[in-house]
Backbone bond lengths (Angstrom), bond angles and torsions (degrees), N, CA, C in turn:
res aa  C-N    CA-C-N  psi(-1)  N-CA   C-N-CA  omega(-1)  CA-C   N-CA-C  phi
1 M - - - 1.449 - - 1.537 111.06 -
2 R 1.304 114.68 145.83 1.474 120.59 176.56 1.558 107.20 -114.82
3 E 1.293 114.57 75.39 1.462 120.15 -176.70 1.512 111.93 -87.15
4 I 1.317 116.72 133.39 1.453 122.79 175.05 1.499 109.09 -132.68
5 T 1.320 115.42 158.59 1.476 121.92 174.86 1.522 108.77 -112.67
6 V 1.306 115.89 124.96 1.491 121.64 -176.69 1.484 109.35 -117.21
7 A 1.332 115.69 139.07 1.457 122.02 175.05 1.519 110.51 -118.72
8 A 1.326 117.67 127.02 1.464 122.85 174.11 1.491 108.20 -104.56
9 V 1.343 116.43 122.84 1.460 121.28 -170.98 1.539 108.51 -103.07
10 Q 1.309 116.26 137.80 1.455 122.65 -178.88 1.545 106.22 -115.18
11 T 1.337 116.09 114.97 1.472 120.45 -174.49 1.514 110.91 -123.76
12 E 1.323 116.05 167.09 1.448 123.85 175.35 1.539 107.82 -120.47
13 P 1.305 118.10 84.64 1.471 120.54 -178.10 1.559 110.45 -63.07
14 Q 1.306 114.16 140.49 1.465 120.17 174.93 1.516 109.77 -88.94
15 L 1.294 115.54 130.96 1.454 120.85 -169.49 1.548 113.18 -58.28
16 A 1.341 115.56 117.24 1.462 124.59 175.88 1.524 114.00 67.09
17 R 1.337 117.34 14.17 1.486 119.88 -179.55 1.512 108.71 -107.65
18 V 1.328 113.70 77.38 1.483 119.23 -173.50 1.495 113.10 -60.90
19 S 1.314 118.47 -44.27 1.448 121.91 -177.01 1.506 110.66 -62.48
20 D 1.342 116.80 -42.74 1.481 121.04 179.48 1.532 109.81 -65.11
21 N 1.299 116.33 -40.45 1.462 118.61 -178.13 1.523 112.27 -69.20
22 L 1.318 116.19 -37.67 1.477 120.60 177.09 1.538 110.38 -66.35
23 A 1.342 116.46 -36.68 1.436 120.82 178.92 1.547 109.23 -63.34
24 Q 1.342 116.19 -42.47 1.460 118.56 177.88 1.507 112.36 -65.82
25 M 1.323 116.13 -39.76 1.439 121.13 178.69 1.541 110.74 -62.50
26 E 1.305 117.64 -43.13 1.473 120.19 178.38 1.517 110.22 -62.90
27 E 1.307 117.21 -41.72 1.486 120.31 179.49 1.538 109.52 -60.22
28 L 1.323 116.67 -42.11 1.468 119.68 -179.31 1.523 111.20 -68.97
29 V 1.313 118.73 -39.94 1.452 121.34 176.08 1.523 110.89 -57.69
30 R 1.344 116.03 -47.08 1.446 120.55 -179.54 1.541 111.30 -64.11
31 Q 1.301 116.27 -39.80 1.462 121.28 178.96 1.537 111.00 -63.15
32 I 1.288 114.50 -49.09 1.488 119.33 -178.61 1.507 111.37 -60.95
33 C 1.331 115.73 -48.20 1.474 120.24 -174.11 1.523 111.83 -75.03
34 T 1.315 118.12 -20.11 1.455 122.01 175.79 1.519 111.06 -78.99
35 E 1.332 115.44 -36.11 1.469 119.62 -174.96 1.513 113.37 -79.72
36 Q 1.387 118.81 -28.40 1.470 120.90 178.72 1.507 109.08 -163.77
37 H 1.293 115.00 166.07 1.490 119.61 174.83 1.512 108.19 -75.75
38 V 1.311 117.17 133.38 1.455 123.36 172.14 1.516 108.24 -134.71
39 D 1.337 115.82 153.97 1.455 122.53 -179.10 1.526 111.02 -104.28
40 L 1.358 117.62 -29.50 1.436 120.74 -177.27 1.524 110.54 -147.18
41 I 1.320 116.70 137.60 1.468 123.95 177.80 1.506 109.34 -120.82
42 L 1.338 116.61 126.58 1.444 122.07 -179.09 1.553 110.55 -111.88
43 F 1.288 118.66 127.50 1.463 125.44 174.12 1.532 109.53 -104.30
44 P 1.349 117.82 162.31 1.451 119.07 -178.13 1.516 114.17 -73.77
45 E 1.333 114.92 174.89 1.486 124.31 172.59 1.517 109.33 -59.79
46 L 1.350 117.10 143.08 1.478 122.65 176.40 1.509 111.78 47.26
47 S 1.332 116.43 41.98 1.439 120.93 -174.97 1.531 114.80 -72.01
48 T 1.332 115.67 -14.43 1.463 118.34 179.49 1.518 113.88 -95.25
49 T 1.349 118.30 -14.32 1.445 120.61 -170.95 1.494 114.59 -123.76
50 G 1.343 118.67 -25.02 1.453 121.28 -162.60 1.516 111.13 82.94
51 Y 1.391 114.80 178.53 1.439 119.21 -168.31 1.508 115.59 -98.85
52 E 1.334 118.58 -47.28 1.478 121.35 -171.45 1.537 112.49 -94.02
53 C 1.285 117.21 60.68 1.464 121.89 -179.32 1.557 113.40 -90.22
54 G 1.281 116.26 -16.98 1.458 120.42 176.00 1.541 110.54 58.46
55 V 1.342 114.48 -131.27 1.490 119.98 -178.43 1.493 111.74 -64.77
56 R 1.343 118.42 -19.86 1.463 120.59 -179.43 1.540 112.10 -66.98
57 F 1.313 117.54 -17.79 1.444 119.28 176.11 1.536 110.53 -55.43
58 T 1.309 117.68 -30.20 1.473 121.41 -177.73 1.538 110.30 -63.17
59 E 1.336 117.06 -41.11 1.448 118.78 -179.54 1.531 113.08 -84.52
60 L 1.332 116.31 -18.52 1.464 121.72 179.16 1.526 112.85 -87.47
61 A 1.346 117.66 -17.68 1.431 122.00 -175.92 1.520 111.17 -66.58
62 E 1.317 117.94 150.06 1.462 125.00 179.18 1.521 111.44 -127.68
63 R 1.314 114.15 152.60 1.484 118.08 166.72 1.526 107.43 -71.07
64 V 1.307 115.41 153.60 1.460 120.81 177.73 1.544 107.42 -123.22
65 P 1.350 117.01 121.82 1.459 126.65 -1.93 1.517 111.80 -75.02
66 G 1.349 114.12 154.82 1.458 122.26 -178.49 1.524 108.52 -156.28
67 P 1.357 116.55 -158.36 1.450 118.69 -175.60 1.517 116.12 -56.66
68 T 1.338 116.74 -44.79 1.478 119.98 179.66 1.509 111.89 -63.96
69 V 1.308 117.77 -47.03 1.466 121.00 179.49 1.524 109.82 -63.37
70 N 1.298 118.49 -35.47 1.472 120.95 177.02 1.548 110.69 -61.67
71 L 1.303 115.47 -41.78 1.484 118.54 177.54 1.495 112.92 -67.19
72 L 1.330 116.93 -43.40 1.448 121.06 175.46 1.539 110.49 -57.27
73 A 1.300 115.08 -40.85 1.475 120.49 -179.39 1.549 110.90 -63.78
74 Q 1.313 115.39 -40.82 1.475 119.13 177.71 1.516 111.02 -61.11
75 W 1.315 116.41 -48.18 1.476 120.04 178.87 1.509 112.31 -62.15
76 A 1.345 115.73 -44.61 1.451 120.05 -179.67 1.514 113.12 -60.87
77 E 1.330 115.96 -41.71 1.455 120.81 179.85 1.504 110.84 -70.88
78 E 1.334 117.89 -39.11 1.457 120.04 -179.41 1.522 111.22 -62.54
79 F 1.307 117.66 -40.34 1.493 120.00 -174.37 1.518 112.63 -104.70
80 G 1.333 118.33 1.46 1.476 120.82 178.26 1.515 112.23 61.83
81 V 1.334 116.73 48.57 1.456 120.95 -175.37 1.521 110.95 -136.90
82 Y 1.334 117.45 154.22 1.447 121.87 171.36 1.523 107.87 -84.88
83 I 1.333 115.81 139.70 1.479 120.82 176.95 1.527 108.77 -128.87
84 A 1.341 114.55 128.40 1.480 121.50 173.45 1.530 108.45 -116.04
85 A 1.316 115.36 135.31 1.487 119.48 -177.34 1.507 110.08 -151.61
86 G 1.342 115.34 151.75 1.427 121.67 178.73 1.548 112.01 -96.31
87 L 1.328 116.25 142.69 1.463 122.88 -178.49 1.512 110.14 -155.55
88 V 1.329 117.29 170.56 1.456 121.94 173.82 1.528 108.70 -93.31
89 A 1.293 116.35 121.63 1.473 122.05 179.99 1.496 112.25 -108.30
90 K 1.291 119.26 146.30 1.499 122.88 175.97 1.505 110.15 -126.09
91 E 1.360 112.48 151.35 1.458 119.81 175.18 1.526 108.05 -89.73
92 K 1.339 114.75 -176.35 1.480 119.22 178.49 1.524 109.95 -61.39
93 V 1.311 117.15 -35.19 1.465 121.45 172.62 1.525 106.10 -75.72
94 E 1.334 118.01 114.38 1.468 121.65 -169.40 1.509 112.91 -59.03
95 S 1.335 118.33 -28.18 1.447 120.69 -174.46 1.520 114.05 -81.83
96 I 1.325 118.49 -6.26 1.458 122.65 179.96 1.503 110.01 -94.56
97 L 1.315 117.13 104.77 1.469 124.61 -177.52 1.508 109.98 -114.64
98 Y 1.332 114.33 149.92 1.437 120.57 177.27 1.557 109.48 -131.15
99 D 1.332 114.17 141.34 1.460 120.30 166.72 1.512 104.54 -79.84
100 A 1.313 118.72 105.03 1.477 121.30 -165.58 1.503 112.43 -124.46
101 A 1.304 116.50 169.09 1.439 124.83 172.25 1.526 107.49 -140.00
102 V 1.334 114.55 150.25 1.466 120.04 177.15 1.528 108.96 -129.26
103 L 1.304 116.29 154.79 1.439 123.14 170.89 1.501 110.05 -121.16
104 V 1.320 116.53 124.78 1.469 122.35 179.57 1.532 107.86 -113.03
105 G 1.333 116.15 139.79 1.429 121.49 -175.87 1.539 113.50 -94.54
106 P 1.329 116.73 169.19 1.478 121.81 -177.00 1.536 113.62 -65.97
107 D 1.315 116.16 -10.83 1.453 119.16 175.20 1.527 112.35 -91.46
108 G 1.346 115.12 2.07 1.463 119.08 179.68 1.518 113.26 87.69
109 E 1.342 116.10 0.56 1.478 119.29 -178.49 1.533 110.18 -93.74
110 M 1.307 116.28 143.37 1.509 120.94 176.90 1.511 109.22 -81.36
111 L 1.320 115.98 127.50 1.486 120.18 177.48 1.504 112.16 -77.61
112 G 1.360 114.22 -32.98 1.452 115.62 179.91 1.529 112.25 163.86
113 Q 1.303 113.53 179.27 1.468 123.08 -177.50 1.517 110.85 -127.08
114 Y 1.324 116.49 138.01 1.441 121.77 172.79 1.521 110.08 -116.58
115 N 1.348 116.35 131.42 1.463 121.45 176.56 1.543 110.20 -105.31
116 K 1.302 115.74 123.78 1.461 122.70 -175.50 1.507 111.34 -52.61
117 V 1.318 115.14 128.36 1.480 120.40 -179.10 1.542 112.61 -85.19
118 H 1.285 116.88 -46.61 1.450 122.62 -173.35 1.509 111.89 -96.96
119 L 1.347 113.98 96.16 1.472 120.22 -179.49 1.531 109.78 -89.88
120 R 1.304 114.47 144.68 1.467 120.94 -173.87 1.533 110.85 -120.69
121 G 1.335 116.57 132.97 1.480 119.99 171.16 1.518 112.59 57.26
122 E 1.337 115.46 -127.24 1.458 122.31 -175.37 1.543 112.62 -68.97
123 E 1.353 117.08 -13.76 1.478 118.76 174.69 1.520 110.79 -55.79
124 R 1.330 115.29 -34.44 1.487 119.93 -178.43 1.497 113.08 -64.39
125 L 1.345 118.61 -24.38 1.421 123.67 178.04 1.532 112.83 -75.65
126 A 1.311 116.81 -26.69 1.431 122.86 -175.22 1.535 113.93 -99.85
127 F 1.335 116.51 -35.87 1.471 119.30 -168.28 1.534 112.77 -122.47
128 R 1.304 114.64 154.56 1.447 121.57 166.93 1.527 107.54 -86.34
129 P 1.334 117.01 144.52 1.478 118.30 175.39 1.492 110.65 -75.61
130 G 1.332 116.44 145.31 1.461 119.69 169.59 1.493 111.33 -69.21
131 F 1.330 116.40 172.71 1.475 119.06 -176.48 1.522 113.91 -134.38
132 R 1.334 115.86 7.71 1.473 118.02 177.36 1.534 109.30 -154.71
133 Y 1.327 114.33 160.58 1.428 121.58 177.05 1.546 109.69 -104.64
134 V 1.301 116.85 149.86 1.453 119.53 -173.16 1.525 111.31 -120.48
135 I 1.315 114.37 146.47 1.451 121.90 174.39 1.551 106.39 -121.04
136 W 1.299 117.45 126.99 1.458 121.11 178.49 1.530 109.14 -106.42
137 E 1.324 113.55 131.76 1.460 120.08 178.08 1.521 110.01 -91.89
138 T 1.333 116.78 114.80 1.437 123.08 -179.56 1.526 110.70 -107.94
139 E 1.307 115.36 178.12 1.463 120.49 179.24 1.527 111.23 -64.53
140 F 1.325 117.60 -26.53 1.452 121.03 -173.38 1.561 113.24 -105.71
141 G 1.341 118.30 -14.50 1.433 119.48 179.83 1.503 111.54 160.35
142 L 1.341 114.38 -168.74 1.480 120.50 -176.34 1.544 110.33 -97.43
143 V 1.342 113.93 131.26 1.463 120.78 -172.64 1.548 108.95 -122.72
144 G 1.341 117.10 131.39 1.449 121.93 173.09 1.492 111.54 -109.65
145 M 1.337 115.74 167.94 1.485 121.78 -174.61 1.508 111.40 -133.79
146 M 1.308 115.87 136.77 1.465 120.81 170.36 1.541 107.47 -132.29
147 L 1.338 116.98 157.31 1.452 122.40 177.68 1.515 109.29 -130.27
148 G 1.335 115.93 127.48 1.440 122.09 171.26 1.491 115.46 49.09
149 W 1.345 115.55 -118.16 1.461 122.38 -173.04 1.521 113.18 -61.66
150 D 1.331 117.59 -18.11 1.482 119.59 174.84 1.518 110.75 -50.21
151 A 1.363 116.31 -33.48 1.449 120.37 -175.22 1.531 112.76 -65.85
152 A 1.364 117.98 -21.47 1.427 121.89 -179.22 1.533 113.19 -77.55
153 F 1.319 115.71 -10.95 1.473 120.40 -177.33 1.520 110.96 -108.83
154 P 1.319 117.59 106.10 1.494 120.57 -175.33 1.516 113.06 -57.92
155 E 1.341 117.24 -24.19 1.488 120.58 -179.25 1.517 111.51 -62.28
156 V 1.315 117.80 -28.83 1.485 121.57 -174.83 1.532 108.35 -69.87
157 A 1.318 115.57 -57.26 1.472 118.02 -178.73 1.523 111.70 -63.21
158 R 1.355 116.82 -35.80 1.449 119.18 179.23 1.497 110.99 -65.25
159 S 1.356 117.01 -40.53 1.473 120.15 177.74 1.540 111.06 -61.17
160 L 1.322 114.41 -44.07 1.462 119.84 177.85 1.541 111.87 -60.75
161 A 1.311 114.24 -45.32 1.466 118.18 -177.71 1.520 111.58 -66.66
162 L 1.330 117.26 -39.45 1.462 121.11 178.20 1.513 111.73 -65.06
163 E 1.334 116.60 -24.85 1.461 120.96 177.07 1.523 111.38 -87.56
164 G 1.331 116.48 1.40 1.445 119.97 172.42 1.520 116.73 110.97
165 A 1.324 118.63 -0.97 1.470 119.86 -176.87 1.493 109.90 -59.28
166 E 1.313 115.21 135.20 1.466 123.42 175.93 1.499 111.56 -107.14
167 L 1.330 117.37 -24.08 1.432 125.52 176.64 1.531 107.86 -134.54
168 I 1.346 115.58 128.44 1.457 121.17 176.95 1.496 108.77 -112.21
169 L 1.326 116.78 123.92 1.462 123.00 177.17 1.525 108.14 -95.19
170 V 1.374 113.77 136.42 1.476 119.02 -179.29 1.517 107.31 -130.79
171 G 1.335 115.23 109.43 1.467 120.53 171.86 1.500 108.03 -98.51
172 A 1.378 115.85 139.18 1.452 116.05 -170.57 1.532 111.05 -147.38
173 N 1.371 113.91 161.84 1.446 125.05 167.16 1.531 105.53 -124.66
174 W 1.339 118.25 68.08 1.456 122.70 -175.12 1.510 108.31 -89.86
175 E 1.330 115.81 131.99 1.448 120.72 -169.40 1.535 112.36 -100.00
176 E 1.324 115.40 158.34 1.484 121.94 170.30 1.555 106.80 -70.40
177 P 1.344 115.58 151.59 1.461 129.65 4.76 1.525 111.92 -96.21
178 N 1.287 118.26 38.89 1.486 122.13 -166.67 1.524 113.88 -106.44
179 A 1.329 116.62 32.84 1.468 119.03 180.00 1.520 112.54 -63.80
180 E 1.316 116.51 -37.77 1.464 119.81 179.33 1.515 110.59 -65.81
181 E 1.314 117.27 -39.51 1.452 122.02 177.91 1.531 109.79 -60.47
182 W 1.316 117.81 -49.24 1.462 122.88 178.17 1.525 110.94 -55.02
183 Q 1.304 118.44 -50.53 1.405 121.91 -175.42 1.538 111.19 -68.64
184 T 1.315 117.29 -37.70 1.453 120.64 178.93 1.522 112.63 -65.09
185 Y 1.348 116.53 -42.64 1.455 119.24 176.65 1.533 111.00 -58.20
186 L 1.311 116.11 -47.98 1.465 117.53 -177.76 1.510 113.40 -63.17
187 K 1.330 115.00 -40.75 1.497 118.91 177.82 1.548 110.43 -63.38
188 A 1.320 115.43 -41.16 1.447 119.43 179.02 1.518 112.38 -63.94
189 R 1.336 117.47 -42.52 1.447 120.36 179.28 1.533 111.05 -63.53
190 A 1.336 116.32 -36.50 1.494 120.44 176.97 1.529 109.46 -66.70
191 Y 1.334 117.42 -51.10 1.457 121.43 -177.27 1.538 111.87 -58.64
192 E 1.347 116.15 -52.40 1.479 119.80 -169.28 1.541 112.33 -72.60
193 N 1.352 116.92 -16.66 1.444 119.62 179.63 1.519 113.68 -116.08
194 S 1.288 118.43 1.98 1.467 122.96 -176.99 1.512 110.36 46.90
195 V 1.340 113.90 57.20 1.479 120.64 -174.05 1.494 109.93 -134.48
196 F 1.321 118.78 150.98 1.473 121.61 172.39 1.514 107.72 -75.41
197 V 1.358 117.01 144.47 1.459 122.03 178.82 1.536 108.28 -133.13
198 A 1.316 115.48 132.44 1.463 122.44 173.25 1.510 107.83 -117.13
199 G 1.342 117.92 123.85 1.460 121.45 -178.36 1.523 110.73 -121.13
200 A 1.337 116.62 121.01 1.472 122.96 176.00 1.498 109.33 -113.49
201 N 1.332 117.45 112.63 1.457 121.45 -178.32 1.530 108.23 -119.47
202 R 1.330 115.19 141.61 1.458 121.02 -175.51 1.534 112.56 -78.04
203 I 1.326 116.54 170.20 1.449 123.54 173.70 1.525 107.82 -125.54
204 G 1.353 116.09 -179.26 1.436 121.48 175.88 1.493 114.42 102.28
205 E 1.320 118.44 177.43 1.428 124.61 -178.87 1.498 111.30 -125.03
206 E 1.344 116.74 145.70 1.430 123.27 171.03 1.527 109.35 -127.21
207 Y 1.306 118.97 -157.23 1.489 120.19 -175.01 1.526 111.64 -59.74
208 S 1.353 116.13 -48.74 1.454 120.51 -169.97 1.529 112.86 -114.16
209 Y 1.293 117.25 -13.52 1.462 118.24 -171.09 1.545 112.56 -129.28
210 K 1.334 113.05 149.97 1.452 119.89 166.60 1.527 106.66 -120.84
211 F 1.297 115.36 127.84 1.507 119.71 -168.73 1.501 109.13 -95.98
212 T 1.350 114.25 147.32 1.446 120.44 -162.88 1.538 116.70 -94.63
213 G 1.326 118.39 -15.66 1.432 118.18 -177.98 1.511 112.55 69.14
214 H 1.344 117.16 -127.82 1.431 123.21 179.87 1.566 111.19 59.72
215 S 1.315 114.61 44.79 1.469 119.00 173.25 1.519 110.10 -64.85
216 L 1.358 116.33 145.16 1.442 118.04 -176.86 1.522 112.03 -156.72
217 L 1.329 114.56 162.28 1.446 124.07 -179.47 1.536 108.30 -124.17
218 L 1.325 117.89 127.74 1.448 121.97 -172.13 1.517 112.24 -124.79
219 G 1.316 115.56 151.30 1.455 122.62 173.16 1.527 113.16 -93.33
220 P 1.303 117.47 174.80 1.472 120.54 -176.34 1.517 116.63 -71.99
221 R 1.324 117.06 0.09 1.485 122.70 170.21 1.521 110.31 -112.81
222 G 1.327 115.14 19.15 1.464 119.53 179.13 1.521 114.30 76.25
223 Q 1.358 116.86 6.48 1.449 119.84 -177.57 1.532 108.60 -70.44
224 V 1.325 115.36 137.62 1.460 122.47 179.70 1.525 109.50 -86.20
225 F 1.351 116.93 110.26 1.447 122.56 176.02 1.508 112.66 -77.36
226 A 1.341 114.91 -38.92 1.473 120.02 -177.80 1.497 108.60 -160.93
227 A 1.350 117.55 145.49 1.430 122.19 -179.80 1.518 111.07 -150.21
228 L 1.340 116.65 147.26 1.423 123.50 173.99 1.490 108.18 -102.76
229 E 1.315 118.42 102.39 1.462 121.85 -174.71 1.513 112.58 -81.07
230 E 1.309 116.78 -23.73 1.464 120.51 -176.49 1.549 110.60 -97.69
231 P 1.335 117.12 148.48 1.492 119.44 177.90 1.538 111.75 -81.13
232 V 1.313 114.15 71.21 1.429 120.74 -178.45 1.532 109.56 -125.81
233 T 1.323 117.27 155.79 1.438 121.36 171.46 1.521 110.40 -70.10
234 G 1.271 117.23 128.53 1.477 120.07 -175.90 1.495 111.74 173.46
235 Y 1.309 116.46 -159.39 1.461 121.46 -179.75 1.486 112.96 -157.84
236 V 1.315 116.61 158.93 1.466 122.37 173.22 1.525 107.76 -121.85
237 V 1.321 115.22 147.84 1.459 121.48 -177.24 1.535 108.50 -130.56
238 A 1.332 116.25 141.44 1.467 120.69 175.64 1.517 109.13 -149.36
239 R 1.300 113.53 151.90 1.445 123.36 175.33 1.516 108.61 -92.85
240 M 1.329 117.70 133.15 1.462 123.65 -178.60 1.531 110.82 -127.05
241 D 1.293 117.93 134.74 1.451 123.29 173.30 1.528 108.32 -104.25
242 L 1.320 116.84 100.80 1.445 120.33 -172.96 1.554 112.84 -64.69
243 D 1.333 118.06 -16.86 1.451 119.79 174.39 1.549 112.47 -63.33
244 E 1.363 115.43 -20.35 1.450 117.47 178.20 1.520 114.80 -65.49
245 V 1.345 115.46 -20.55 1.444 118.94 177.76 1.498 110.94 -61.84
246 R 1.344 115.89 -51.80 1.469 118.24 178.66 1.509 112.32 -60.61
247 T 1.322 116.50 -42.56 1.462 121.30 -179.06 1.527 110.87 -61.29
248 T 1.293 116.54 -44.80 1.470 121.26 -179.33 1.508 112.70 -67.13
249 R 1.334 116.19 -39.87 1.461 119.71 178.68 1.531 111.56 -68.57
250 E 1.290 116.52 -34.15 1.466 118.02 177.04 1.520 110.51 -70.74
251 E 1.296 117.26 -31.79 1.490 120.67 -178.27 1.499 110.28 -73.62
252 Y 1.335 117.61 -46.11 1.471 120.77 -169.88 1.522 113.56 -98.66
253 Q 1.335 119.06 -13.69 1.450 123.76 168.44 1.538 114.31 60.17
254 F 1.346 117.99 27.30 1.457 118.68 -177.96 1.522 111.92 -63.06
255 F 1.321 117.60 -36.90 1.453 120.13 -179.23 1.546 112.89 -78.49
256 Q 1.343 113.88 -39.56 1.453 118.63 -175.71 1.524 112.25 -64.97
257 W 1.350 115.64 -31.75 1.473 119.70 -174.83 1.522 112.98 -102.30
258 R 1.336 117.36 16.50 1.443 119.39 173.28 1.541 109.99 -66.03
259 Q 1.316 116.18 153.53 1.476 121.99 179.84 1.544 109.16 -126.12
260 P 1.335 118.83 70.27 1.458 121.82 -172.37 1.516 113.76 -55.65
261 A 1.308 119.87 -29.12 1.465 121.49 -179.02 1.527 112.18 -62.05
262 T 1.318 115.74 -22.15 1.496 119.43 -177.27 1.539 111.54 -94.72
263 Y 1.353 118.32 1.98 1.473 121.84 -174.09 1.497 114.18 -101.20
264 R 1.330 118.61 19.64 1.457 119.51 -174.44 1.532 114.19 -56.75
265 A 1.334 117.66 -34.18 1.426 120.74 -178.31 1.506 113.28 -64.93
266 V 1.328 116.52 -21.09 1.476 119.50 -179.07 1.518 111.65 -64.42
267 V 1.320 118.62 -33.80 1.466 120.46 -176.13 1.519 112.14 -99.62
268 K 1.337 118.82 9.66 1.473 120.66 171.89 1.526 110.81 -76.02
269 K 1.309 116.04 140.49 1.430 120.15 173.98 1.505 109.41 -74.26
270 Y 1.384 116.11 131.50 1.447 118.86 -175.39 1.523 112.17 -65.35
């Protein structure tokens, strides 16, 4: 068995207050790792900055690796855990920003960066879309990453699963009154790909949005292992046996009976 313990953290980032948000994240990492053994901790999308920063994203953006990744690396190495978190990343050209996520390993090394592909609404004014999906090789298996609206597009999770992902991490800023939509997308992505899914969604209010929370951990048949039903700062933890991915795929044959030759319309530009 390849059993791991995953924690999905639900936070309320303070708008544009990176230091305060990182302090809260560190406190939660210490709390989680003190209370039980965990292998991976997932934070929401844009967990260091908040969502509606507008033009301030330019001053809040960091190179990757940079100060935030260095802090995540310190915590990861101290507690021997993987940490995934959302942040604003910038390229050498200062005006190129990404809604990004990173995964840092228990040795303090960064495994990589994912840039959100599917930008929604005003996100398009602040960020460039990413152009590829990433798979990270960890000690326990292959991990994929999605951010926010990526979850609404079945092609994303399917691409990750076809590349071997056994666990898909989803950091989000999903707003009310769409909690049911958020949960349904994650369950569907788990079912249709026979994959474990961890979803960390933020809470709190900003200028235009109130965020719904409902962070949850799912098995490869969409079963809910743990969920935070209330809009509170906290976390959920679940044990996952990644060997169940192969077992479930062999039983339900979703991949074996695909008919790619009939899916040409999927890749047509609308």
